[in-house]
N, C-alpha and C positions, 0 to 999 in steps of 0.2 A: 504493500500500500504506500509505503514511503517512496518507493521507486516511481510509482505512478504519479504521486504528488509532485515530486521533483521534475518529472518529465513535463507535466502540465505547467509547472512554474516557468519552465524554459520556453514552452511553445505558445503561451498565451500572448495576445496582442501586446506590443511593446508599450502602448499608452497605459495599459493596466499597471505596469510596473511603477508608474508615477501617480496612480489614482488612489488616494487615501481610503476611499470606500472599498475598493477591490482588495487593497492591502489588509484591511480589517477582516474582510471575508476570508482571505488567505490565512490570517492568524487564527481565526475560529476553526478553519479546517485543519490547520496544523496542530491545534491544541489536542485534537482527538488522537493524533499520532504520537505527539511528543509527551503529553502529560496524562496518559490514561488513568481514570479513576480518581483524579483530584477534583477539588471544588472548582478550579479555574477552567476545567474543560467544559465545552458545550455538550460533551457526550463522548463515549468511547465504545468500541466494539466489546471490550471486556466488560464494561459497565452494563451494556445492553444485555449480554448473555447472562450475567450474574443476576440482574433484576428479573429477567424472565424466569430463571430457575427458582428464585426466591418466591415469585408469585405462584408458581405451580406448587411448591412445597406448602405455601401459606393456604392455598385453596383446599388442599387435602387435610391440612391441620384444622382449618375452619369447619369443614364438614364433620370431622370426627368429634370436635368439641361441641358442635351444635347438637349432635345426636346424644352425647352424654348429658348436656345441660337440659335438653328438652325432656329427659326422663325425670328430671328434678322439678323444674318449673318453667313452662313455656314463656310465661310473662317476664321471667328473668332474662330470657334471651332478648326480648324487646328492650329492656333496660340496658343491657350490654351493647346492643346495636346503637342506641342513641348516644351513650357515653363515648363509645369508640368512634362514632361519626364526628362528634365534637372534637375529639383529639385529632382525628384525621384531617378535619377542616383546618385546624390550627397548623398542623404539620405541612399541609399542602400550601397554605398561604405563606408560611415561612420560606419554603423552598422557592416559591414563585418570586417573592420579594428579593431573596438573596441571589437568585439566578439573574435577575435584572441588574443587580449591583455588580455581579461578576462580569456581565457583558460590558459594563462601562469601563472595566479594567483592560479591555482588549487593546485600545490605542496606547495605554500606558505600558502594557506588556511589549508591544511593538517597539516603543521608544527604549525600553529597558534592554531588549534584545540588541537594538542598534548600538547602544552605549557599550554593551558587553563586547560586541564585534569590534568597535573602534578601539576599546581598551586593549584587546588582545591581538589586533591586526598588525601584521608585518608592515603593510603599506603606510599605516598611520604612526608606527612606532617611532621613527626618527623625528617627526614633527612634534609628537607629544613630549619628547625629551628636550628637543632644542628650544621649544617655546614654553617649556615647563607647564604643560597642560594637565598634568595628573590631577592637581587639586581642583581645577575647573571642571574636568570631566567627572571627577568624584562628586563634586557639588551637584552637578546635573543629575547624576545617578541617585544621589541622596534625595533630591527633590522629587524625583520620579517614585522612589521607594516610599517616601512619606505620603505621596498622593495615594499610592496603592494601599499603604498601611491604614490611611484614613478610611478608605472604603472597607478594608478588612475589619476595622473597629466597628463600623456600622453593622456589618454582617454579624460580628460577634455579639453586639448589643441586641440585635433582632433575635438571634438564636437564644440568648439568655432569657429575654422577655417571653418569647413564645414557649420555650421549654419549661419556664416556671409555671405558666398556665396549664401546660400539658401535665406536669407533675402534680399540680394541685388537683386536676380532674382525676388523675390516676389514684391519688391518695383518697379522694372522696369515694371513688368507685370501690376501692379496696376496703374502706371502712364499712360501707353499706353491705358489701359482700360478706365480710367477716361477721358483721352484726346479724345478718339474716341467717347465715349458716350456723352460727353459735345458737341462735334462737331455735333453729330446727333440731340441733343436737340436744339442747336442754329439754325441748318438748318431746323428745324421743322419736322424732320422725326419721332421723338418719343417725347412723353410727359414726364413730371417729374415723373409720376407714373411708366412709362415704364423704365425710367432711373434707378430708385431704384430697380425695379424687375430684370433688366438685370445685374446690378452691383452685386446684391446678387447671381444671378445665376452663374455669372463668378467666384465669390469668392467660392461658394459652389462646383462648378465643379472642380476647382483646388484642393480644400481641399479633395474632395472625391477621385479624381484620385490619389493624393499622398498618401492618407490614405489607399486605396486599395493596392497600391504597397508596402508601408512600412509594412502594416499588413500581406501581403503575405510573406515578409521577416520574420516577427515574427512567422508566422505559420511554416515556414521552421526551424526557430531557435528552437521553442518549440517542433516541431516534432523531431528534433535532440536530445533534452533533453529526450523526451519520449523514443526515440530509445536507448539512453544511458542507461536509466533505464531498458528497456526490455533486452538489450544485457547483462547487469549485471545479471539480474534474469535468463537469459537463458544460461549463461556461463557454459559450461559443463567441469567438471574436468576430468582429465585422470583416476583417481582412480575408478570412477563409470563405466567406459566404457570398462574395460579390462576383465570383468568376462566372462567365457565361459559357455554357456547354458548346464545344466546337471551336472556341477561340483559342488559338495556340500561338506561341511566339515563333516567328519565322526563323528558319535555320540560317546560319552564317554569323560571322563576328560583328558585322556592321549593322547598327540600329540607330534610328533617329528618335530622339526624345524631345518633346515640346511641352513647355508650360504655357497654358492658354489662360490668361487673365486670372492667375491663381492668387487667392487671398487665404490667410490662415490665422486662426487664433486657437490657443490651447484650450482643452476642455475646461468648462466652468470659468473661463477668463473672458473679459470684455474687450481687452485691447488686442488689436490685430498685430501679429508679429511680422507677417508678410502681407504686402498690399499690391494687388494688380501686377503680378509678375508674369511677363510674357517673354519667353526665351526658347530658342531652338538649338539643340546640340546634335550635330550631324555625326554619322558613323566615322570613327577614326579621328575625330576632331579633339584637340586639346583645349580645354576651357579653364581659365583662371578666374576664380571668384574671390574678389578681394573686398576689403572694407574693415572698418574699425570693429573692435569687439562689441557684440550686441547688435550688429547691423542686420542680422537675420541669415547669415551664411550657413550656420549649422542646421538651422530649421529648414532651410532650402534642401539640404542633404537628407534630412529626416523624411521630408515629403517625397523626394526622389526615390528613396529606398522603401517608401511606403510603410515607415514606422508609424506614421500618422496619415490619415486621409485629409485631403484639402477641405477647407471650409466652403470655399467658393471657387469656381472655375474647374479646370481639369488638367490632368497630365496625360499626354499621349505617348505611346510607344509604337512607332511605325504607323501612326495615324489612328491607333485604337486606344481607348481609355484604359489605363493600366489596371483599373479595378475589374476589368473584364477578363484579365489573364489569371491563371492559377497563381496564387500568392507565392507558393514555394518555387515554381518555375521562374517567376519574375525575379525573385531574390537570387537565384543561381546566376543571373547575368552580371551580378556586381561582386567586386572584391574591394574591401575598404580598409583603410587605416585611420582610426579616429584619434583625436587629440588625447583622449583618455584610454588608449589601447592598453591591453593587459597581456603580460607575459605569465604563462602558467607554470606551476611547479612540476613540470614534466621535462622530458628531454628536449634538447635543441631541435632534433628532427620532429618530434611530436608537436612542438610549438609552431613549426612551419607547416607541416602536413595536416595537423589537427585530425578531423574525422576521416581523412583519407590516408592516415598513417599506414594502415594494413596493406594498401595497394601501392604505396609509394616506394620506389627503388632508391637505394643509397646513392646511386649515380645521379638520379634526378635531383635529389635533395642537395647533394654536394655542388652540382652545377648552379642551382639557385643561390646557395650560400656564396659561391664564387662571384656570381653576378651582383649580389648585394654587398660585396666588399667585406665579407666576414670570414673568408676562407682561412687566412693566416691565424686569426684569433681562435677559430674553432679547432684548427689543427694542433694548437698548443695545449688544448684541454686534455686531461687524462684519458677520457673516453671519447674524445672527438664529438661527433654529433649525437652520441648516445649519453652525453653528460647531462645530468639533471640541472635544471635551473633552480637556484636557491637551495636552502638546506632543510626544507620542511620535511622531506622524505629520505634524503640521502646526505650523509655527512660530507661527502666530497662534491656536493652541489656548488655551483658558481653563481655569482651575481655579475652580470655584464654592466658596463657603464651605460649611462642614459643614451648616448649616441649609438652604442652597439645594440641596445634593446630596440631602438627605433629602426635600425637596419634589419634586425630580425623580424620586426613587424612588417617591414616592406617586403622581405623575402616571403613571408606568409601570404601577402596580397598577390605577389607574382605567381606563387605556386598554384593558387586556385585557378589560374588561367581563365579568368572571366572576361566577358566582352567589354565591360566597363569598369575602370578602376578609379576609385575616389580616395584622395588624400585630404582628410579634414584636419588640418593643422597638427599633424603628428610630430612636427619638429618645432613646435611653439617654444619649447624649453631650450632650444639651441640658439647659438649666436646667429646673426643674419648671414655671416659668411658660411658657417657650417650648414645652415639650412639651404643656402644657395647651392652648395656642393652636392648635398643629398638630392635636392630636387632635380638638378641637372643630370645626375647619375640616373635617377629614376626615369627621367624623360627619355634617356637612351634605352633603358630597359623595356619600357612599355611599347616602343616601336609603333606599330600601326593600330594599336588599341585606342578606344575612346578613353580619355583620361580627364578627370576633373580635379584641379588643384585648388584648395581652399586655404586662405591665409589672410591675416591682417597685415602681413608684410607682402612685398611685391616681388619676391624672389623668383616666382614661377612665371611671371608675366612675359618675360622676354622670349621664351621659347613656346608660348602657347599661341594657338591660332586666334582665339578670341578672349576678351577680358570683360567681365561684368563687375562693375563697381557697385556694391551695395551700401546703402545708408538708410537707417531708420526703416528697414523692412522693404525698401524699394530699390530697383535698379536705376541709378541716376546717370550712369554712363556705360556705354557698351560699344565694343569695337576691337580692332587690333591695337597692338601697342603703339604703332606709329600714328594711327588715327587719333587715339586718345591724347598722345603727346602733342599733336598738332591742334587738338581742341583746346589745349592749355587750360583745362578745368581742374577739378579736384584730383583726378588720377595723376595728372602731370605734376601737380604740386606735391602729392604724396611720394611719387617716384623720385623726384629731385631730392627730397628730404632723406629718403632711405637709401638711395643708390650709392652714397658715399661708403656704405659698409661693404659692398661687394662688387663695385665697378670702378674702373679708372675714370678720372674726371672727364676725359675726352669722349667717353662712351655715353655720357648722360644726355647729350644734346642730340635731338632727332629732327 
């Protein structure tokens, strides 16, 4: 079940990974797997089976006790029914109130899990120590725990209050039962042995009746947990449902992509991040998308990769709306390197081939490594391409430098051999000169493929066929490098300011 949960977690629509409501649903579904049988679960398989078994045992016990007590006094059964019903009502009300309080802790539990991940994460470790964040993160964790503890206190208070009433009712029932049975013994209607038998039967009857009722609540509660789990697994994304039967991507490496008056705002947001974007990218074309941070460049890529669907307008692939293609087939066309790319704690070869590792040959991988400029570095490693990254699983694992990791990510993008390659500021942490060298090298490597280079720096603009300058979610300038330099607008100004980092002075004028 955990495997199915993790698979769904990776396959659900990307926008769900940033949706608090869906993340809460995921937390509720995960609770069943991670915390079976605790109060914080919305339910569990183990709890469900246990409650059903208890109900079956309780029903048999109730029938036997009823038969015994009915030989003594049928009216006493009615008395037991009402007193047990009162206790059951209190118990069910307590569970309902506490369950609602438990649900309110789900967002807090998510926050707590995140803080635990940050505190123990390798990627955050250096920053926590350099910026002395331990006390700050500890404070946030303490605040979250205090909020959860406050809710737990309310649950404890409710439990104490309702249990006091239940115990009072139980005591009253026991006194009446004792009194009546003693009276019957004194009046010689029953013997001491009968007294003990009837007293136990009354006690077991009440216990069985309340147990059946409360376990019925547990069954419903656990059924809700199972339902949460199933609902999460069965949650259908929009991306998978829009494909039109019979529409398939044409064969061949060259495809034309066109944005037609596209506007976009993120879910539950009012502000448009992209506005009226119209742009055509022809097969084999190299496009440089530039602009300051926050201009909308990365959002443009998210729409192109269909991580989100457009709010207005449409995106065409070879003249057909991309929503009409199979989502998985569409994504196969792209190979990307994002600014926040990740290197996994697996071998160098596995980091390049990823899911294709089993069918990738060592020769292929070594050629890609050589193309990416990492050949000498990998040869120096103890196990070459079979060396593990980091030391999470292997003591002799290595950590490549930032620039080397970026080259490894570029090798990964090349190995996929997709029709369209996208570089979304993967070199943002490098110097302008180092970025220029990597982009130039990558330009040679992609050859006739369609490539999109995205950066707030202009290192890729010299060798690209077209340049789109983004500002405030709009394309304000579009054309070749020479055309935009002659326009002498924002692009030309930015280029002159930045070019000193990677061009000789005489190369700046066009």
